[in-house]
N, CA, C and O atoms as a CHARMM CRD file, in Angstrom:
* protein
*
  328
    1    1 VAL  N      0.97000  -1.35600  -0.16000 PROA 1      0.00000
    2    1 VAL  CA    -0.15300   0.13700   0.00800 PROA 1      0.00000
    3    1 VAL  C      0.83500   1.18200   0.04300 PROA 1      0.00000
    4    1 VAL  O      0.73300   2.07900  -0.79400 PROA 1      0.00000
    5    2 ALA  N      1.95500   1.21600   1.03700 PROA 2      0.00000
    6    2 ALA  CA     2.64000   2.54100   0.98700 PROA 2      0.00000
    7    2 ALA  C      3.58900   2.66600  -0.25700 PROA 2      0.00000
    8    2 ALA  O      4.10000   3.74600  -0.54900 PROA 2      0.00000
    9    3 LEU  N      3.81900   1.44500  -1.02300 PROA 3      0.00000
   10    3 LEU  CA     4.75500   1.48400  -2.28400 PROA 3      0.00000
   11    3 LEU  C      3.87100   2.17500  -3.44100 PROA 3      0.00000
   12    3 LEU  O      4.26500   3.04100  -4.22200 PROA 3      0.00000
   13    4 ARG  N      2.74100   1.66700  -3.38400 PROA 4      0.00000
   14    4 ARG  CA     1.42300   2.07000  -4.30900 PROA 4      0.00000
   15    4 ARG  C      1.50800   3.71000  -4.25600 PROA 4      0.00000
   16    4 ARG  O      1.62500   4.38300  -5.28000 PROA 4      0.00000
   17    5 ALA  N      1.44200   4.22600  -3.04400 PROA 5      0.00000
   18    5 ALA  CA     1.09500   5.78100  -2.82600 PROA 5      0.00000
   19    5 ALA  C      2.24300   6.24000  -3.17000 PROA 5      0.00000
   20    5 ALA  O      2.02200   7.19600  -3.91300 PROA 5      0.00000
   21    6 GLU  N      3.56100   6.05800  -3.01600 PROA 6      0.00000
   22    6 GLU  CA     4.88600   6.69600  -3.40500 PROA 6      0.00000
   23    6 GLU  C      4.64300   6.76500  -4.86200 PROA 6      0.00000
   24    6 GLU  O      4.57800   7.88300  -5.37300 PROA 6      0.00000
   25    7 HSD  N      4.48600   5.60000  -5.67200 PROA 7      0.00000
   26    7 HSD  CA     4.47900   5.75600  -7.17500 PROA 7      0.00000
   27    7 HSD  C      3.37100   6.73300  -7.47100 PROA 7      0.00000
   28    7 HSD  O      3.61700   7.50200  -8.40000 PROA 7      0.00000
   29    8 LYS  N      2.20600   6.86500  -6.87700 PROA 8      0.00000
   30    8 LYS  CA     1.16000   7.76500  -7.26100 PROA 8      0.00000
   31    8 LYS  C      1.77100   9.27700  -7.25800 PROA 8      0.00000
   32    8 LYS  O      1.57000  10.15300  -8.10000 PROA 8      0.00000
   33    9 GLU  N      2.46200   9.33400  -6.24200 PROA 9      0.00000
   34    9 GLU  CA     2.98700  10.81200  -6.25100 PROA 9      0.00000
   35    9 GLU  C      4.00100  11.20500  -7.14500 PROA 9      0.00000
   36    9 GLU  O      4.40300  12.36000  -7.28600 PROA 9      0.00000
   37   10 GLY  N      4.49900   9.96500  -7.89100 PROA 10     0.00000
   38   10 GLY  CA     5.34000  10.25700  -8.95700 PROA 10     0.00000
   39   10 GLY  C      6.97500   9.90400  -8.57000 PROA 10     0.00000
   40   10 GLY  O      7.98600  10.24400  -9.18500 PROA 10     0.00000
   41   11 LYS  N      6.86800   9.23000  -7.52900 PROA 11     0.00000
   42   11 LYS  CA     8.54700   8.49900  -7.21100 PROA 11     0.00000
   43   11 LYS  C      8.47400   7.24500  -7.77500 PROA 11     0.00000
   44   11 LYS  O      8.05700   6.23300  -7.21200 PROA 11     0.00000
   45   12 LYS  N      8.89900   7.33900  -8.92900 PROA 12     0.00000
   46   12 LYS  CA     9.06200   5.97000  -9.64100 PROA 12     0.00000
   47   12 LYS  C     10.32600   5.28100  -9.22800 PROA 12     0.00000
   48   12 LYS  O     10.48500   4.13300  -9.64200 PROA 12     0.00000
   49   13 TRP  N     11.36100   5.88600  -8.37500 PROA 13     0.00000
   50   13 TRP  CA    12.39000   5.09800  -7.91900 PROA 13     0.00000
   51   13 TRP  C     12.23900   4.40100  -6.59800 PROA 13     0.00000
   52   13 TRP  O     13.17400   3.85100  -6.01700 PROA 13     0.00000
   53   14 MET  N     10.89400   4.46100  -6.12100 PROA 14     0.00000
   54   14 MET  CA    10.64200   3.80700  -4.83400 PROA 14     0.00000
   55   14 MET  C     10.45700   2.33900  -4.86500 PROA 14     0.00000
   56   14 MET  O      9.73900   1.85700  -5.74000 PROA 14     0.00000
   57   15 GLY  N     11.01200   1.62100  -4.03100 PROA 15     0.00000
   58   15 GLY  CA    10.82300   0.07400  -4.00500 PROA 15     0.00000
   59   15 GLY  C     10.95000  -0.18400  -2.61700 PROA 15     0.00000
   60   15 GLY  O     11.15200   0.65000  -1.73400 PROA 15     0.00000
   61   16 ILE  N     10.80700  -1.48600  -2.49400 PROA 16     0.00000
   62   16 ILE  CA    10.83600  -2.30500  -1.23500 PROA 16     0.00000
   63   16 ILE  C     12.29300  -2.69500  -0.89000 PROA 16     0.00000
   64   16 ILE  O     12.94000  -3.45400  -1.61200 PROA 16     0.00000
   65   17 ASN  N     12.82100  -2.10200   0.33400 PROA 17     0.00000
   66   17 ASN  CA    14.16800  -2.44700   0.89500 PROA 17     0.00000
   67   17 ASN  C     14.03800  -3.47600   1.85100 PROA 17     0.00000
   68   17 ASN  O     13.49500  -3.46100   2.95600 PROA 17     0.00000
   69   18 VAL  N     14.72100  -4.51200   1.14600 PROA 18     0.00000
   70   18 VAL  CA    14.32100  -5.84700   2.00200 PROA 18     0.00000
   71   18 VAL  C     15.06300  -6.30900   3.21900 PROA 18     0.00000
   72   18 VAL  O     14.83800  -7.20800   4.02900 PROA 18     0.00000
   73   19 PHE  N     16.25500  -5.19700   3.07300 PROA 19     0.00000
   74   19 PHE  CA    17.15000  -5.21900   4.48800 PROA 19     0.00000
   75   19 PHE  C     16.53800  -4.69000   5.50500 PROA 19     0.00000
   76   19 PHE  O     16.52900  -5.33000   6.55700 PROA 19     0.00000
   77   20 ASP  N     15.86800  -3.37000   5.43400 PROA 20     0.00000
   78   20 ASP  CA    15.06800  -2.55600   6.38500 PROA 20     0.00000
   79   20 ASP  C     13.96800  -2.84100   6.51500 PROA 20     0.00000
   80   20 ASP  O     13.37200  -2.50300   7.53700 PROA 20     0.00000
   81   21 ARG  N     13.36600  -3.53800   5.54400 PROA 21     0.00000
   82   21 ARG  CA    11.60200  -3.76500   5.49400 PROA 21     0.00000
   83   21 ARG  C     10.86200  -2.58800   5.37200 PROA 21     0.00000
   84   21 ARG  O      9.81300  -2.49700   6.00800 PROA 21     0.00000
   85   22 LYS  N     11.26500  -1.59900   4.60200 PROA 22     0.00000
   86   22 LYS  CA    10.30600  -0.46400   4.34300 PROA 22     0.00000
   87   22 LYS  C     10.53900   0.00100   2.88300 PROA 22     0.00000
   88   22 LYS  O     11.45400  -0.44000   2.18800 PROA 22     0.00000
   89   23 VAL  N      9.64100   0.92400   2.47300 PROA 23     0.00000
   90   23 VAL  CA     9.74700   1.28500   1.16500 PROA 23     0.00000
   91   23 VAL  C     10.80000   2.67000   1.30600 PROA 23     0.00000
   92   23 VAL  O     10.77500   3.53700   2.18000 PROA 23     0.00000
   93   24 ASP  N     11.67800   2.54900   0.17900 PROA 24     0.00000
   94   24 ASP  CA    13.08300   3.30500  -0.02400 PROA 24     0.00000
   95   24 ASP  C     13.22100   3.83400  -1.43800 PROA 24     0.00000
   96   24 ASP  O     12.47100   3.39800  -2.31200 PROA 24     0.00000
   97   25 ASP  N     14.08600   4.69700  -1.69600 PROA 25     0.00000
   98   25 ASP  CA    14.73500   5.09900  -2.85700 PROA 25     0.00000
   99   25 ASP  C     15.57100   4.17500  -3.37300 PROA 25     0.00000
  100   25 ASP  O     16.73800   4.22100  -2.98200 PROA 25     0.00000
  101   26 MET  N     15.18900   3.15300  -4.34000 PROA 26     0.00000
  102   26 MET  CA    15.92000   2.36800  -5.04400 PROA 26     0.00000
  103   26 MET  C     17.25000   2.93200  -5.54600 PROA 26     0.00000
  104   26 MET  O     18.36100   2.45500  -5.31300 PROA 26     0.00000
  105   27 TYR  N     16.95000   4.08800  -6.31700 PROA 27     0.00000
  106   27 TYR  CA    18.15400   4.84300  -7.19700 PROA 27     0.00000
  107   27 TYR  C     19.34400   5.29700  -6.09500 PROA 27     0.00000
  108   27 TYR  O     20.54700   5.20000  -6.33700 PROA 27     0.00000
  109   28 LYS  N     18.85600   5.73600  -5.02000 PROA 28     0.00000
  110   28 LYS  CA    19.97800   6.00600  -3.80700 PROA 28     0.00000
  111   28 LYS  C     20.54900   4.88700  -3.27300 PROA 28     0.00000
  112   28 LYS  O     21.63100   5.04600  -2.70800 PROA 28     0.00000
  113   29 LEU  N     20.05400   3.73800  -3.32200 PROA 29     0.00000
  114   29 LEU  CA    20.58400   2.50000  -2.81800 PROA 29     0.00000
  115   29 LEU  C     21.42900   1.68800  -4.05100 PROA 29     0.00000
  116   29 LEU  O     21.89400   0.56100  -3.88100 PROA 29     0.00000
  117   30 ASP  N     21.53000   2.32900  -5.12000 PROA 30     0.00000
  118   30 ASP  CA    22.18000   1.77300  -6.26600 PROA 30     0.00000
  119   30 ASP  C     21.54600   0.38600  -6.57300 PROA 30     0.00000
  120   30 ASP  O     22.21500  -0.64300  -6.67900 PROA 30     0.00000
  121   31 VAL  N     20.14900   0.45500  -6.71100 PROA 31     0.00000
  122   31 VAL  CA    19.34900  -0.86700  -7.00900 PROA 31     0.00000
  123   31 VAL  C     18.69300  -0.48600  -8.25700 PROA 31     0.00000
  124   31 VAL  O     17.55800  -0.01000  -8.29600 PROA 31     0.00000
  125   32 VAL  N     19.58900  -0.75100  -9.49300 PROA 32     0.00000
  126   32 VAL  CA    18.93200  -0.20500 -10.89000 PROA 32     0.00000
  127   32 VAL  C     18.80100  -1.60600 -11.58300 PROA 32     0.00000
  128   32 VAL  O     19.77300  -2.35900 -11.63900 PROA 32     0.00000
  129   33 GLU  N     17.64400  -1.92300 -12.08100 PROA 33     0.00000
  130   33 GLU  CA    17.44800  -3.08700 -13.01900 PROA 33     0.00000
  131   33 GLU  C     17.16400  -2.42600 -14.48900 PROA 33     0.00000
  132   33 GLU  O     16.15000  -1.75800 -14.68900 PROA 33     0.00000
  133   34 PRO  N     18.13200  -2.66700 -15.48800 PROA 34     0.00000
  134   34 PRO  CA    17.66400  -2.39600 -16.62800 PROA 34     0.00000
  135   34 PRO  C     16.76500  -2.88400 -17.26200 PROA 34     0.00000
  136   34 PRO  O     16.60400  -4.09400 -17.10700 PROA 34     0.00000
  137   35 VAL  N     15.87000  -2.17200 -18.18100 PROA 35     0.00000
  138   35 VAL  CA    14.96200  -2.75700 -19.23100 PROA 35     0.00000
  139   35 VAL  C     15.34100  -3.93200 -19.77000 PROA 35     0.00000
  140   35 VAL  O     14.64800  -4.94100 -19.63900 PROA 35     0.00000
  141   36 LEU  N     16.46200  -3.91900 -20.41800 PROA 36     0.00000
  142   36 LEU  CA    16.87900  -5.23200 -21.19000 PROA 36     0.00000
  143   36 LEU  C     16.90000  -6.48700 -20.43800 PROA 36     0.00000
  144   36 LEU  O     16.66200  -7.58500 -20.94000 PROA 36     0.00000
  145   37 VAL  N     17.22800  -6.25400 -19.07300 PROA 37     0.00000
  146   37 VAL  CA    17.34900  -7.45000 -18.24800 PROA 37     0.00000
  147   37 VAL  C     15.79900  -7.85800 -18.18900 PROA 37     0.00000
  148   37 VAL  O     15.46400  -8.97700 -18.57600 PROA 37     0.00000
  149   38 LYS  N     15.08900  -7.16700 -17.82200 PROA 38     0.00000
  150   38 LYS  CA    13.56000  -7.40400 -17.70600 PROA 38     0.00000
  151   38 LYS  C     13.10800  -8.13900 -18.90700 PROA 38     0.00000
  152   38 LYS  O     12.68600  -9.29400 -18.84500 PROA 38     0.00000
  153   39 LYS  N     13.20000  -7.46400 -19.99200 PROA 39     0.00000
  154   39 LYS  CA    12.86600  -8.11300 -21.48900 PROA 39     0.00000
  155   39 LYS  C     13.37000  -9.53100 -21.67600 PROA 39     0.00000
  156   39 LYS  O     12.69900 -10.42700 -22.18800 PROA 39     0.00000
  157   40 GLN  N     14.88700  -9.69000 -21.11500 PROA 40     0.00000
  158   40 GLN  CA    15.33900 -11.21600 -21.53500 PROA 40     0.00000
  159   40 GLN  C     14.74700 -12.05600 -20.65900 PROA 40     0.00000
  160   40 GLN  O     14.44000 -13.18900 -21.03000 PROA 40     0.00000
  161   41 VAL  N     14.50200 -11.62700 -19.38000 PROA 41     0.00000
  162   41 VAL  CA    13.83500 -12.60300 -18.29200 PROA 41     0.00000
  163   41 VAL  C     12.51500 -13.12200 -18.88300 PROA 41     0.00000
  164   41 VAL  O     12.14900 -14.29500 -18.81900 PROA 41     0.00000
  165   42 ILE  N     11.76700 -12.01100 -19.52900 PROA 42     0.00000
  166   42 ILE  CA    10.21800 -12.35800 -19.93400 PROA 42     0.00000
  167   42 ILE  C     10.57800 -13.33200 -21.29800 PROA 42     0.00000
  168   42 ILE  O     10.01700 -14.40500 -21.52400 PROA 42     0.00000
  169   43 LYS  N     11.47900 -12.81000 -22.02400 PROA 43     0.00000
  170   43 LYS  CA    11.53300 -13.77100 -23.36400 PROA 43     0.00000
  171   43 LYS  C     12.00200 -15.17000 -22.91100 PROA 43     0.00000
  172   43 LYS  O     11.37600 -16.16600 -23.27300 PROA 43     0.00000
  173   44 SER  N     12.98700 -15.25300 -22.20300 PROA 44     0.00000
  174   44 SER  CA    13.39400 -16.60900 -21.48100 PROA 44     0.00000
  175   44 SER  C     12.24100 -17.41200 -21.08200 PROA 44     0.00000
  176   44 SER  O     12.08000 -18.51800 -21.59800 PROA 44     0.00000
  177   45 ALA  N     11.35700 -16.92200 -20.14100 PROA 45     0.00000
  178   45 ALA  CA    10.16500 -17.58600 -19.52100 PROA 45     0.00000
  179   45 ALA  C      9.24500 -17.91800 -20.65500 PROA 45     0.00000
  180   45 ALA  O      8.68800 -19.01400 -20.72800 PROA 45     0.00000
  181   46 VAL  N      9.08100 -16.92400 -21.57500 PROA 46     0.00000
  182   46 VAL  CA     8.13500 -17.51400 -22.69800 PROA 46     0.00000
  183   46 VAL  C      8.39100 -18.67500 -23.36400 PROA 46     0.00000
  184   46 VAL  O      7.56900 -19.58200 -23.49500 PROA 46     0.00000
  185   47 GLU  N      9.85900 -18.67800 -23.92400 PROA 47     0.00000
  186   47 GLU  CA    10.57900 -19.69000 -24.32300 PROA 47     0.00000
  187   47 GLU  C     10.73400 -20.93000 -23.64900 PROA 47     0.00000
  188   47 GLU  O     10.81900 -21.97500 -24.29300 PROA 47     0.00000
  189   48 ALA  N     10.77700 -20.90700 -22.46600 PROA 48     0.00000
  190   48 ALA  CA    10.70700 -22.14600 -21.65000 PROA 48     0.00000
  191   48 ALA  C      9.22700 -22.56800 -21.62200 PROA 48     0.00000
  192   48 ALA  O      9.03900 -23.75900 -21.87000 PROA 48     0.00000
  193   49 ALA  N      8.22700 -21.87700 -21.38700 PROA 49     0.00000
  194   49 ALA  CA     7.04600 -22.34000 -21.38600 PROA 49     0.00000
  195   49 ALA  C      6.63600 -22.81400 -22.91000 PROA 49     0.00000
  196   49 ALA  O      5.87400 -23.77500 -23.00400 PROA 49     0.00000
  197   50 ALA  N      7.05500 -22.25400 -23.95700 PROA 50     0.00000
  198   50 ALA  CA     6.53700 -22.69000 -25.32500 PROA 50     0.00000
  199   50 ALA  C      7.21700 -24.16100 -25.41400 PROA 50     0.00000
  200   50 ALA  O      6.62000 -25.05000 -26.02200 PROA 50     0.00000
  201   51 MET  N      8.37600 -24.39000 -24.84800 PROA 51     0.00000
  202   51 MET  CA     9.06300 -25.86300 -25.00400 PROA 51     0.00000
  203   51 MET  C      8.39700 -26.78600 -24.33400 PROA 51     0.00000
  204   51 MET  O      8.28900 -27.94500 -24.73500 PROA 51     0.00000
  205   52 ILE  N      7.80400 -26.26600 -23.05700 PROA 52     0.00000
  206   52 ILE  CA     7.19600 -27.42000 -22.19200 PROA 52     0.00000
  207   52 ILE  C      5.77200 -27.77900 -22.86900 PROA 52     0.00000
  208   52 ILE  O      5.21600 -28.86500 -22.70500 PROA 52     0.00000
  209   53 LEU  N      5.34100 -26.89600 -23.52200 PROA 53     0.00000
  210   53 LEU  CA     3.96000 -27.00600 -24.43000 PROA 53     0.00000
  211   53 LEU  C      4.11500 -28.00600 -25.27600 PROA 53     0.00000
  212   53 LEU  O      3.27300 -28.89800 -25.37800 PROA 53     0.00000
  213   54 LYS  N      5.33400 -27.95800 -26.05300 PROA 54     0.00000
  214   54 LYS  CA     5.65100 -28.72700 -27.30400 PROA 54     0.00000
  215   54 LYS  C      5.93600 -30.22200 -26.78600 PROA 54     0.00000
  216   54 LYS  O      5.52600 -31.26600 -27.29400 PROA 54     0.00000
  217   55 ILE  N      6.67700 -30.07500 -25.74000 PROA 55     0.00000
  218   55 ILE  CA     7.00500 -31.52500 -25.16700 PROA 55     0.00000
  219   55 ILE  C      5.77700 -32.11000 -24.97200 PROA 55     0.00000
  220   55 ILE  O      5.50400 -33.10000 -25.65100 PROA 55     0.00000
  221   56 ASP  N      4.85100 -31.61400 -24.04000 PROA 56     0.00000
  222   56 ASP  CA     3.71500 -32.11200 -23.62000 PROA 56     0.00000
  223   56 ASP  C      2.79400 -32.53100 -25.00600 PROA 56     0.00000
  224   56 ASP  O      2.18800 -33.60200 -24.97500 PROA 56     0.00000
  225   57 ASP  N      2.71900 -31.79700 -26.02900 PROA 57     0.00000
  226   57 ASP  CA     2.20800 -32.33400 -27.38900 PROA 57     0.00000
  227   57 ASP  C      2.74300 -33.54700 -27.84000 PROA 57     0.00000
  228   57 ASP  O      1.99100 -34.39300 -28.32300 PROA 57     0.00000
  229   58 VAL  N      3.96800 -33.74200 -27.74300 PROA 58     0.00000
  230   58 VAL  CA     4.89000 -34.95300 -28.39700 PROA 58     0.00000
  231   58 VAL  C      4.48500 -35.94300 -27.73800 PROA 58     0.00000
  232   58 VAL  O      4.17400 -36.95500 -28.36700 PROA 58     0.00000
  233   59 ILE  N      4.38200 -35.92600 -26.35400 PROA 59     0.00000
  234   59 ILE  CA     3.92000 -36.95200 -25.39100 PROA 59     0.00000
  235   59 ILE  C      2.61300 -37.34800 -25.58500 PROA 59     0.00000
  236   59 ILE  O      2.27500 -38.53200 -25.59800 PROA 59     0.00000
  237   60 ALA  N      1.84600 -36.40000 -25.74000 PROA 60     0.00000
  238   60 ALA  CA     0.39100 -36.86100 -25.98300 PROA 60     0.00000
  239   60 ALA  C      0.18500 -37.49200 -27.42700 PROA 60     0.00000
  240   60 ALA  O     -0.60700 -38.40200 -27.67100 PROA 60     0.00000
  241   61 ALA  N      0.92400 -36.94000 -28.24200 PROA 61     0.00000
  242   61 ALA  CA     0.74400 -37.73500 -29.52400 PROA 61     0.00000
  243   61 ALA  C      1.18000 -38.99600 -29.69600 PROA 61     0.00000
  244   61 ALA  O      0.56900 -39.78300 -30.42000 PROA 61     0.00000
  245   62 SER  N      2.37300 -39.34600 -28.99600 PROA 62     0.00000
  246   62 SER  CA     2.87700 -40.67900 -28.91900 PROA 62     0.00000
  247   62 SER  C      2.10900 -41.45000 -28.27800 PROA 62     0.00000
  248   62 SER  O      2.11000 -42.58700 -28.75000 PROA 62     0.00000
  249   63 LYS  N      1.16500 -41.24900 -27.01800 PROA 63     0.00000
  250   63 LYS  CA     0.31100 -42.03600 -26.49500 PROA 63     0.00000
  251   63 LYS  C     -0.82000 -42.31400 -27.62900 PROA 63     0.00000
  252   63 LYS  O     -1.22300 -43.46500 -27.79700 PROA 63     0.00000
  253   64 ILE  N     -1.23900 -41.41500 -28.27200 PROA 64     0.00000
  254   64 ILE  CA    -2.20800 -41.85300 -29.23100 PROA 64     0.00000
  255   64 ILE  C     -1.73300 -42.72500 -30.27600 PROA 64     0.00000
  256   64 ILE  O     -2.47500 -43.64100 -30.63000 PROA 64     0.00000
  257   65 GLU  N     -0.55700 -42.57100 -30.84700 PROA 65     0.00000
  258   65 GLU  CA    -0.06700 -43.36000 -31.82900 PROA 65     0.00000
  259   65 GLU  C      0.02100 -44.94400 -31.14300 PROA 65     0.00000
  260   65 GLU  O     -0.15000 -46.01900 -31.71600 PROA 65     0.00000
  261   66 GLU  N      0.31900 -44.70100 -29.84500 PROA 66     0.00000
  262   66 GLU  CA     0.49700 -46.17500 -29.29600 PROA 66     0.00000
  263   66 GLU  C     -0.85100 -46.93200 -29.41900 PROA 66     0.00000
  264   66 GLU  O     -0.95400 -48.03400 -29.95700 PROA 66     0.00000
  265   67 LYS  N     -1.84500 -46.25500 -28.88500 PROA 67     0.00000
  266   67 LYS  CA    -3.23300 -46.96200 -28.70800 PROA 67     0.00000
  267   67 LYS  C     -3.91500 -47.16700 -30.14600 PROA 67     0.00000
  268   67 LYS  O     -4.84900 -47.93200 -30.38800 PROA 67     0.00000
  269   68 GLY  N     -3.25000 -46.32000 -31.05100 PROA 68     0.00000
  270   68 GLY  CA    -3.57100 -46.93400 -32.40200 PROA 68     0.00000
  271   68 GLY  C     -3.12900 -48.16600 -32.81900 PROA 68     0.00000
  272   68 GLY  O     -3.86600 -49.05000 -33.25600 PROA 68     0.00000
  273   69 LYS  N     -1.82700 -48.24500 -32.67900 PROA 69     0.00000
  274   69 LYS  CA    -1.41500 -49.61600 -32.82200 PROA 69     0.00000
  275   69 LYS  C     -1.74000 -50.71800 -32.15000 PROA 69     0.00000
  276   69 LYS  O     -1.67200 -51.80900 -32.71600 PROA 69     0.00000
  277   70 GLU  N     -2.10600 -50.61700 -30.96400 PROA 70     0.00000
  278   70 GLU  CA    -2.67300 -51.58000 -30.18800 PROA 70     0.00000
  279   70 GLU  C     -3.75400 -52.00500 -30.75100 PROA 70     0.00000
  280   70 GLU  O     -3.89100 -53.22300 -30.86900 PROA 70     0.00000
  281   71 LYS  N     -4.82500 -51.06900 -31.25400 PROA 71     0.00000
  282   71 LYS  CA    -5.80000 -51.56800 -31.90600 PROA 71     0.00000
  283   71 LYS  C     -5.54000 -52.11200 -33.19900 PROA 71     0.00000
  284   71 LYS  O     -6.24500 -53.07400 -33.50300 PROA 71     0.00000
  285   72 GLU  N     -4.87500 -51.80900 -33.85600 PROA 72     0.00000
  286   72 GLU  CA    -4.35800 -52.47000 -35.22600 PROA 72     0.00000
  287   72 GLU  C     -4.16500 -53.97300 -34.80200 PROA 72     0.00000
  288   72 GLU  O     -4.87500 -54.85800 -35.28100 PROA 72     0.00000
  289   73 GLY  N     -3.17600 -54.22000 -33.88500 PROA 73     0.00000
  290   73 GLY  CA    -2.89500 -55.40600 -33.53800 PROA 73     0.00000
  291   73 GLY  C     -4.13400 -56.43700 -33.22800 PROA 73     0.00000
  292   73 GLY  O     -4.23100 -57.53500 -33.77700 PROA 73     0.00000
  293   74 LYS  N     -4.78400 -56.07700 -32.55900 PROA 74     0.00000
  294   74 LYS  CA    -5.79300 -56.57300 -31.96500 PROA 74     0.00000
  295   74 LYS  C     -6.99000 -56.87000 -33.16700 PROA 74     0.00000
  296   74 LYS  O     -7.64800 -57.90900 -33.20700 PROA 74     0.00000
  297   75 GLU  N     -7.10400 -55.90300 -33.98800 PROA 75     0.00000
  298   75 GLU  CA    -7.89400 -56.17600 -35.19900 PROA 75     0.00000
  299   75 GLU  C     -7.31200 -57.52000 -35.98900 PROA 75     0.00000
  300   75 GLU  O     -7.95400 -58.56100 -36.13400 PROA 75     0.00000
  301   76 GLU  N     -6.21500 -57.32400 -36.37900 PROA 76     0.00000
  302   76 GLU  CA    -5.19700 -58.48200 -37.03900 PROA 76     0.00000
  303   76 GLU  C     -5.55000 -59.73000 -36.59300 PROA 76     0.00000
  304   76 GLU  O     -5.89500 -60.67600 -37.30200 PROA 76     0.00000
  305   77 SER  N     -5.43700 -59.70100 -35.17700 PROA 77     0.00000
  306   77 SER  CA    -5.50500 -61.00900 -34.23800 PROA 77     0.00000
  307   77 SER  C     -6.85600 -61.56300 -34.63800 PROA 77     0.00000
  308   77 SER  O     -6.95100 -62.61100 -35.27800 PROA 77     0.00000
  309   78 PHE  N     -7.71100 -60.97800 -34.32300 PROA 78     0.00000
  310   78 PHE  CA    -9.10300 -61.53200 -34.71400 PROA 78     0.00000
  311   78 PHE  C     -9.40700 -62.07000 -35.95200 PROA 78     0.00000
  312   78 PHE  O    -10.13900 -63.04800 -36.10400 PROA 78     0.00000
  313   79 GLY  N     -8.67800 -61.24600 -37.14100 PROA 79     0.00000
  314   79 GLY  CA    -9.13700 -61.84400 -38.37700 PROA 79     0.00000
  315   79 GLY  C     -8.21400 -63.22400 -38.66100 PROA 79     0.00000
  316   79 GLY  O     -8.55100 -64.01300 -39.54300 PROA 79     0.00000
  317   80 GLU  N     -7.13800 -63.41800 -37.91200 PROA 80     0.00000
  318   80 GLU  CA    -6.46800 -64.51100 -38.06100 PROA 80     0.00000
  319   80 GLU  C     -6.83200 -65.87400 -37.47400 PROA 80     0.00000
  320   80 GLU  O     -6.42600 -66.96800 -37.86700 PROA 80     0.00000
  321   81 GLU  N     -7.78800 -65.58200 -36.32000 PROA 81     0.00000
  322   81 GLU  CA    -8.48700 -66.45000 -35.33800 PROA 81     0.00000
  323   81 GLU  C     -9.53400 -67.13300 -36.17800 PROA 81     0.00000
  324   81 GLU  O     -9.77000 -68.31000 -35.90800 PROA 81     0.00000
  325   82 GLU  N    -10.20600 -66.54600 -37.17900 PROA 82     0.00000
  326   82 GLU  CA   -11.49100 -67.08800 -37.88600 PROA 82     0.00000
  327   82 GLU  C    -11.13700 -67.80600 -38.75800 PROA 82     0.00000
  328   82 GLU  O    -11.96800 -68.36600 -39.47300 PROA 82     0.00000
């Protein structure tokens, strides 16, 4: 709540000082996080999520193929028994 109030007043450098457990001026404390770092973090997170989803799709597709092969094998065995 205090941090939001500081930001509304236009104090864009205010952040949470975890050592003193209070809202403080991060610029004065030399805590500066470049935008490029934030962009890279977000990009990496999106790439990781996309990779997990692709792997999940591959696993799901392989399970469907296995079930299809099992059904084909059963149908052939019924034909041979007659």
